[in-house]
Biopython code that builds the backbone (N, CA, C, O; Angstrom):
import numpy as np
from Bio.PDB.StructureBuilder import StructureBuilder

atoms = [
    (1, "MET", "N", (59.611, -31.651, -14.286)),
    (1, "MET", "CA", (59.339, -30.877, -13.110)),
    (1, "MET", "C", (57.860, -30.529, -13.075)),
    (1, "MET", "O", (57.302, -29.951, -14.008)),
    (2, "GLN", "N", (57.270, -30.895, -11.994)),
    (2, "GLN", "CA", (55.854, -30.600, -11.817)),
    (2, "GLN", "C", (55.683, -29.597, -10.691)),
    (2, "GLN", "O", (56.350, -29.665, -9.658)),
    (3, "LYS", "N", (54.777, -28.673, -10.919)),
    (3, "LYS", "CA", (54.459, -27.715, -9.860)),
    (3, "LYS", "C", (53.364, -28.311, -8.992)),
    (3, "LYS", "O", (52.469, -29.006, -9.472)),
    (4, "GLU", "N", (53.458, -28.030, -7.746)),
    (4, "GLU", "CA", (52.372, -28.436, -6.866)),
    (4, "GLU", "C", (51.366, -27.299, -6.858)),
    (4, "GLU", "O", (51.705, -26.167, -6.515)),
    (5, "GLN", "N", (50.133, -27.596, -7.235)),
    (5, "GLN", "CA", (49.123, -26.551, -7.347)),
    (5, "GLN", "C", (48.695, -26.011, -5.989)),
    (5, "GLN", "O", (48.260, -24.863, -5.899)),
    (6, "ALA", "N", (48.805, -26.785, -4.962)),
    (6, "ALA", "CA", (48.377, -26.343, -3.639)),
    (6, "ALA", "C", (49.273, -25.226, -3.112)),
    (6, "ALA", "O", (48.815, -24.397, -2.325)),
    (7, "LYS", "N", (50.534, -25.186, -3.526)),
    (7, "LYS", "CA", (51.457, -24.175, -3.032)),
    (7, "LYS", "C", (51.425, -22.898, -3.865)),
    (7, "LYS", "O", (51.942, -21.870, -3.429)),
    (8, "ASP", "N", (50.835, -22.942, -5.041)),
    (8, "ASP", "CA", (50.763, -21.777, -5.907)),
    (8, "ASP", "C", (49.656, -20.840, -5.401)),
    (8, "ASP", "O", (48.486, -21.221, -5.424)),
    (9, "PRO", "N", (49.995, -19.621, -4.944)),
    (9, "PRO", "CA", (48.977, -18.729, -4.378)),
    (9, "PRO", "C", (47.956, -18.270, -5.408)),
    (9, "PRO", "O", (46.802, -18.034, -5.053)),
    (10, "ALA", "N", (48.348, -18.135, -6.678)),
    (10, "ALA", "CA", (47.397, -17.710, -7.698)),
    (10, "ALA", "C", (46.315, -18.768, -7.901)),
    (10, "ALA", "O", (45.140, -18.438, -8.066)),
    (11, "THR", "N", (46.709, -20.030, -7.889)),
    (11, "THR", "CA", (45.743, -21.111, -8.058)),
    (11, "THR", "C", (44.808, -21.165, -6.863)),
    (11, "THR", "O", (43.605, -21.370, -7.029)),
    (12, "ALA", "N", (45.331, -20.986, -5.682)),
    (12, "ALA", "CA", (44.493, -21.043, -4.490)),
    (12, "ALA", "C", (43.501, -19.893, -4.472)),
    (12, "ALA", "O", (42.343, -20.091, -4.103)),
    (13, "SER", "N", (43.928, -18.687, -4.863)),
    (13, "SER", "CA", (43.005, -17.556, -4.846)),
    (13, "SER", "C", (41.952, -17.708, -5.932)),
    (13, "SER", "O", (40.794, -17.350, -5.716)),
    (14, "ARG", "N", (42.325, -18.229, -7.088)),
    (14, "ARG", "CA", (41.338, -18.477, -8.142)),
    (14, "ARG", "C", (40.322, -19.510, -7.701)),
    (14, "ARG", "O", (39.123, -19.363, -7.940)),
    (15, "ARG", "N", (40.809, -20.547, -7.060)),
    (15, "ARG", "CA", (39.919, -21.611, -6.590)),
    (15, "ARG", "C", (38.931, -21.053, -5.560)),
    (15, "ARG", "O", (37.741, -21.365, -5.600)),
    (16, "GLY", "N", (39.431, -20.235, -4.651)),
    (16, "GLY", "CA", (38.566, -19.620, -3.653)),
    (16, "GLY", "C", (37.539, -18.694, -4.286)),
    (16, "GLY", "O", (36.387, -18.644, -3.856)),
    (17, "PHE", "N", (37.968, -17.955, -5.320)),
    (17, "PHE", "CA", (37.043, -17.059, -6.012)),
    (17, "PHE", "C", (35.909, -17.842, -6.656)),
    (17, "PHE", "O", (34.742, -17.479, -6.508)),
    (18, "PHE", "N", (36.241, -18.912, -7.367)),
    (18, "PHE", "CA", (35.213, -19.684, -8.042)),
    (18, "PHE", "C", (34.306, -20.415, -7.046)),
    (18, "PHE", "O", (33.112, -20.574, -7.303)),
    (19, "MET", "N", (34.851, -20.853, -5.935)),
    (19, "MET", "CA", (34.012, -21.485, -4.920)),
    (19, "MET", "C", (33.060, -20.464, -4.308)),
    (19, "MET", "O", (31.900, -20.782, -4.045)),
    (20, "GLY", "N", (33.534, -19.244, -4.080)),
    (20, "GLY", "CA", (32.683, -18.184, -3.555)),
    (20, "GLY", "C", (31.613, -17.777, -4.550)),
    (20, "GLY", "O", (30.467, -17.533, -4.173)),
    (21, "ALA", "N", (31.984, -17.704, -5.819)),
    (21, "ALA", "CA", (31.016, -17.351, -6.851)),
    (21, "ALA", "C", (29.939, -18.425, -6.978)),
    (21, "ALA", "O", (28.764, -18.109, -7.166)),
    (22, "ALA", "N", (30.330, -19.671, -6.878)),
    (22, "ALA", "CA", (29.359, -20.763, -6.947)),
    (22, "ALA", "C", (28.420, -20.725, -5.748)),
    (22, "ALA", "O", (27.219, -20.955, -5.891)),
    (23, "ALA", "N", (28.961, -20.436, -4.568)),
    (23, "ALA", "CA", (28.125, -20.350, -3.377)),
    (23, "ALA", "C", (27.160, -19.177, -3.476)),
    (23, "ALA", "O", (25.999, -19.300, -3.084)),
    (24, "ALA", "N", (27.620, -18.045, -3.993)),
    (24, "ALA", "CA", (26.746, -16.882, -4.151)),
    (24, "ALA", "C", (25.651, -17.167, -5.175)),
    (24, "ALA", "O", (24.505, -16.759, -4.985)),
    (25, "GLY", "N", (25.988, -17.850, -6.237)),
    (25, "GLY", "CA", (24.997, -18.212, -7.245)),
    (25, "GLY", "C", (23.957, -19.169, -6.688)),
    (25, "GLY", "O", (22.766, -19.039, -6.971)),
    (26, "ALA", "N", (24.411, -20.124, -5.900)),
    (26, "ALA", "CA", (23.472, -21.072, -5.291)),
    (26, "ALA", "C", (22.557, -20.364, -4.301)),
    (26, "ALA", "O", (21.368, -20.673, -4.223)),
    (27, "ALA", "N", (23.102, -19.421, -3.549)),
    (27, "ALA", "CA", (22.286, -18.675, -2.596)),
    (27, "ALA", "C", (21.254, -17.815, -3.324)),
    (27, "ALA", "O", (20.103, -17.730, -2.895)),
    (28, "ALA", "N", (21.660, -17.182, -4.419)),
    (28, "ALA", "CA", (20.722, -16.360, -5.190)),
    (28, "ALA", "C", (19.616, -17.216, -5.795)),
    (28, "ALA", "O", (18.456, -16.805, -5.822)),
    (29, "ALA", "N", (19.966, -18.393, -6.274)),
    (29, "ALA", "CA", (18.961, -19.290, -6.841)),
    (29, "ALA", "C", (17.997, -19.769, -5.767)),
    (29, "ALA", "O", (16.800, -19.905, -6.025)),
    (30, "ALA", "N", (18.501, -20.024, -4.575)),
    (30, "ALA", "CA", (17.640, -20.478, -3.490)),
    (30, "ALA", "C", (16.677, -19.381, -3.054)),
    (30, "ALA", "O", (15.513, -19.653, -2.758)),
    (31, "VAL", "N", (17.154, -18.152, -3.015)),
    (31, "VAL", "CA", (16.297, -17.039, -2.601)),
    (31, "VAL", "C", (15.185, -16.814, -3.613)),
    (31, "VAL", "O", (14.043, -16.564, -3.226)),
    (32, "THR", "N", (15.493, -16.898, -4.890)),
    (32, "THR", "CA", (14.458, -16.677, -5.905)),
    (32, "THR", "C", (13.500, -17.853, -5.995)),
    (32, "THR", "O", (12.350, -17.682, -6.399)),
    (33, "ALA", "N", (13.953, -19.037, -5.627)),
    (33, "ALA", "CA", (13.088, -20.206, -5.714)),
    (33, "ALA", "C", (12.127, -20.321, -4.538)),
    (33, "ALA", "O", (11.083, -20.964, -4.651)),
    (34, "LEU", "N", (12.470, -19.707, -3.411)),
    (34, "LEU", "CA", (11.604, -19.780, -2.241)),
    (34, "LEU", "C", (10.327, -18.991, -2.481)),
    (34, "LEU", "O", (10.355, -17.935, -3.114)),
    (35, "PRO", "N", (9.211, -19.497, -1.980)),
    (35, "PRO", "CA", (7.967, -18.738, -2.148)),
    (35, "PRO", "C", (8.007, -17.462, -1.314)),
    (35, "PRO", "O", (8.645, -17.399, -0.263)),
    (36, "SER", "N", (7.329, -16.481, -1.798)),
    (36, "SER", "CA", (7.298, -15.196, -1.106)),
    (36, "SER", "C", (6.466, -15.319, 0.160)),
    (36, "SER", "O", (5.288, -15.668, 0.092)),
    (37, "ILE", "N", (7.057, -15.040, 1.305)),
    (37, "ILE", "CA", (6.360, -15.174, 2.578)),
    (37, "ILE", "C", (5.546, -13.927, 2.876)),
    (37, "ILE", "O", (4.374, -14.025, 3.240)),
    (38, "ASN", "N", (6.148, -12.763, 2.726)),
    (38, "ASN", "CA", (5.468, -11.513, 3.024)),
    (38, "ASN", "C", (5.162, -10.760, 1.742)),
    (38, "ASN", "O", (5.753, -9.713, 1.479)),
    (39, "ALA", "N", (4.245, -11.283, 0.942)),
    (39, "ALA", "CA", (3.880, -10.625, -0.300)),
    (39, "ALA", "C", (3.051, -9.389, 0.016)),
    (39, "ALA", "O", (2.079, -9.475, 0.766)),
    (40, "PRO", "N", (3.418, -8.241, -0.544)),
    (40, "PRO", "CA", (2.634, -7.036, -0.277)),
    (40, "PRO", "C", (1.250, -7.157, -0.902)),
    (40, "PRO", "O", (1.097, -7.631, -2.028)),
    (41, "SER", "N", (0.261, -6.726, -0.157)),
    (41, "SER", "CA", (-1.104, -6.829, -0.669)),
    (41, "SER", "C", (-1.372, -5.703, -1.650)),
    (41, "SER", "O", (-0.695, -4.676, -1.625)),
    (42, "ALA", "N", (-2.349, -5.892, -2.504)),
    (42, "ALA", "CA", (-2.701, -4.900, -3.505)),
    (42, "ALA", "C", (-3.297, -3.652, -2.856)),
    (42, "ALA", "O", (-3.243, -2.571, -3.443)),
    (43, "GLU", "N", (-3.857, -3.782, -1.669)),
    (43, "GLU", "CA", (-4.470, -2.645, -1.004)),
    (43, "GLU", "C", (-3.428, -1.607, -0.598)),
    (43, "GLU", "O", (-3.753, -0.422, -0.526)),
    (44, "LEU", "N", (-2.210, -2.006, -0.336)),
    (44, "LEU", "CA", (-1.169, -1.074, 0.058)),
    (44, "LEU", "C", (-0.704, -0.209, -1.105)),
    (44, "LEU", "O", (-0.187, 0.887, -0.886)),
    (45, "ASN", "N", (-0.875, -0.677, -2.327)),
    (45, "ASN", "CA", (-0.373, 0.030, -3.492)),
    (45, "ASN", "C", (-1.399, 0.972, -4.106)),
    (45, "ASN", "O", (-1.114, 1.581, -5.138)),
    (46, "LYS", "N", (-2.575, 1.115, -3.517)),
    (46, "LYS", "CA", (-3.590, 1.988, -4.083)),
    (46, "LYS", "C", (-3.199, 3.449, -3.858)),
    (46, "LYS", "O", (-2.673, 3.815, -2.807)),
    (47, "LEU", "N", (-3.466, 4.266, -4.864)),
    (47, "LEU", "CA", (-3.188, 5.691, -4.765)),
    (47, "LEU", "C", (-4.356, 6.404, -4.103)),
    (47, "LEU", "O", (-5.494, 5.945, -4.205)),
    (48, "PRO", "N", (-4.098, 7.506, -3.433)),
    (48, "PRO", "CA", (-5.198, 8.263, -2.853)),
    (48, "PRO", "C", (-6.049, 8.872, -3.965)),
    (48, "PRO", "O", (-5.551, 9.085, -5.071)),
    (49, "PRO", "N", (-7.312, 9.155, -3.694)),
    (49, "PRO", "CA", (-8.170, 9.724, -4.744)),
    (49, "PRO", "C", (-7.695, 11.115, -5.160)),
    (49, "PRO", "O", (-7.117, 11.849, -4.358)),
    (50, "ALA", "N", (-7.943, 11.467, -6.415)),
    (50, "ALA", "CA", (-7.535, 12.768, -6.933)),
    (50, "ALA", "C", (-8.393, 13.868, -6.314)),
    (50, "ALA", "O", (-9.553, 13.623, -5.984)),
    (51, "PRO", "N", (-7.854, 15.066, -6.152)),
    (51, "PRO", "CA", (-8.640, 16.163, -5.609)),
    (51, "PRO", "C", (-9.828, 16.494, -6.519)),
    (51, "PRO", "O", (-9.743, 16.348, -7.738)),
    (52, "GLU", "N", (-10.923, 16.936, -5.921)),
    (52, "GLU", "CA", (-12.139, 17.189, -6.699)),
    (52, "GLU", "C", (-12.014, 18.422, -7.589)),
    (52, "GLU", "O", (-12.518, 18.418, -8.713)),
    (53, "ASN", "N", (-11.365, 19.458, -7.119)),
    (53, "ASN", "CA", (-11.287, 20.720, -7.869)),
    (53, "ASN", "C", (-9.970, 20.852, -8.623)),
    (53, "ASN", "O", (-9.344, 21.911, -8.582)),
    (54, "GLY", "N", (-9.553, 19.837, -9.285)),
    (54, "GLY", "CA", (-8.300, 19.889, -10.029)),
    (54, "GLY", "C", (-7.135, 19.561, -9.125)),
    (54, "GLY", "O", (-6.754, 18.399, -8.984)),
    (55, "GLY", "N", (-6.570, 20.588, -8.513)),
    (55, "GLY", "CA", (-5.458, 20.354, -7.591)),
    (55, "GLY", "C", (-4.273, 19.749, -8.299)),
    (55, "GLY", "O", (-3.972, 20.115, -9.435)),
    (56, "GLY", "N", (-3.597, 18.831, -7.646)),
    (56, "GLY", "CA", (-2.443, 18.170, -8.239)),
    (56, "GLY", "C", (-1.228, 19.067, -8.247)),
    (56, "GLY", "O", (-0.794, 19.531, -7.193)),
    (57, "TYR", "N", (-0.666, 19.320, -9.427)),
    (57, "TYR", "CA", (0.567, 20.093, -9.569)),
    (57, "TYR", "C", (0.294, 21.567, -9.341)),
    (57, "TYR", "O", (-0.681, 22.120, -9.850)),
    (58, "SER", "N", (1.165, 22.190, -8.573)),
    (58, "SER", "CA", (1.088, 23.640, -8.403)),
    (58, "SER", "C", (2.511, 24.191, -8.410)),
    (58, "SER", "O", (3.433, 23.571, -7.881)),
    (59, "LEU", "N", (2.672, 25.350, -9.009)),
    (59, "LEU", "CA", (3.977, 25.970, -9.112)),
    (59, "LEU", "C", (4.233, 26.763, -7.839)),
    (59, "LEU", "O", (3.991, 27.969, -7.789)),
    (60, "SER", "N", (4.719, 26.085, -6.824)),
    (60, "SER", "CA", (4.986, 26.715, -5.535)),
    (60, "SER", "C", (6.408, 27.275, -5.512)),
    (60, "SER", "O", (7.175, 27.081, -6.455)),
    (61, "GLU", "N", (6.747, 27.962, -4.444)),
    (61, "GLU", "CA", (8.094, 28.520, -4.296)),
    (61, "GLU", "C", (9.140, 27.411, -4.270)),
    (61, "GLU", "O", (10.241, 27.571, -4.796)),
    (62, "HIS", "N", (8.787, 26.293, -3.658)),
    (62, "HIS", "CA", (9.716, 25.162, -3.596)),
    (62, "HIS", "C", (10.017, 24.645, -4.996)),
    (62, "HIS", "O", (11.166, 24.344, -5.318)),
    (63, "VAL", "N", (8.982, 24.543, -5.828)),
    (63, "VAL", "CA", (9.161, 24.040, -7.189)),
    (63, "VAL", "C", (9.968, 25.048, -8.006)),
    (63, "VAL", "O", (10.849, 24.655, -8.771)),
    (64, "LYS", "N", (9.679, 26.339, -7.853)),
    (64, "LYS", "CA", (10.435, 27.362, -8.580)),
    (64, "LYS", "C", (11.914, 27.320, -8.211)),
    (64, "LYS", "O", (12.776, 27.452, -9.081)),
    (65, "ARG", "N", (12.209, 27.139, -6.930)),
    (65, "ARG", "CA", (13.589, 27.060, -6.466)),
    (65, "ARG", "C", (14.280, 25.837, -7.075)),
    (65, "ARG", "O", (15.449, 25.905, -7.452)),
    (66, "TYR", "N", (13.560, 24.730, -7.168)),
    (66, "TYR", "CA", (14.136, 23.524, -7.766)),
    (66, "TYR", "C", (14.477, 23.776, -9.242)),
    (66, "TYR", "O", (15.555, 23.403, -9.706)),
    (67, "TYR", "N", (13.563, 24.403, -9.968)),
    (67, "TYR", "CA", (13.825, 24.685, -11.384)),
    (67, "TYR", "C", (15.016, 25.613, -11.549)),
    (67, "TYR", "O", (15.764, 25.480, -12.518)),
    (68, "GLN", "N", (15.211, 26.547, -10.631)),
    (68, "GLN", "CA", (16.367, 27.429, -10.706)),
    (68, "GLN", "C", (17.672, 26.661, -10.500)),
    (68, "GLN", "O", (18.690, 26.993, -11.107)),
    (69, "THR", "N", (17.647, 25.648, -9.655)),
    (69, "THR", "CA", (18.873, 24.874, -9.417)),
    (69, "THR", "C", (19.223, 23.963, -10.570)),
    (69, "THR", "O", (20.371, 23.532, -10.682)),
    (70, "THR", "N", (18.263, 23.655, -11.434)),
    (70, "THR", "CA", (18.552, 22.742, -12.544)),
    (70, "THR", "C", (19.027, 23.461, -13.786)),
    (70, "THR", "O", (19.441, 22.809, -14.745)),
    (71, "ARG", "N", (18.981, 24.788, -13.804)),
    (71, "ARG", "CA", (19.452, 25.517, -14.956)),
    (71, "ARG", "C", (20.971, 25.423, -15.064)),
    (71, "ARG", "O", (21.688, 25.437, -14.063)),
    (72, "VAL", "N", (21.426, 25.329, -16.272)),
    (72, "VAL", "CA", (22.878, 25.202, -16.508)),
    (72, "VAL", "C", (23.473, 26.527, -16.875)),
    (72, "VAL", "O", (24.678, 26.619, -17.109)),
]
sb = StructureBuilder()
sb.init_structure("model")
sb.init_model(0)
sb.init_chain("A")
sb.init_seg("    ")
for serial, (resi, resn, name, xyz) in enumerate(atoms, 1):
    if name == "N":
        sb.init_residue(resn, " ", resi, " ")
    sb.init_atom(name, np.array(xyz, "f"), 0.0, 1.0, " ", f" {name:<3s}", serial, name[0])
structure = sb.get_structure()
């Protein structure tokens, strides 16, 4: 007695899963292999200059409130 694999739903769903996984893998490989069309320029990633008189971090009311919410 031989089973027909086409009528077995488990075999069909497994086959569909592996075909989908192969297609997703091929699509991922194609996306990574394509050259970058819109590469971000280095000028966009520059940070603004630091303040002259120190500046930077300040313990404001907003920061104090945040620290209060993180206490356990």
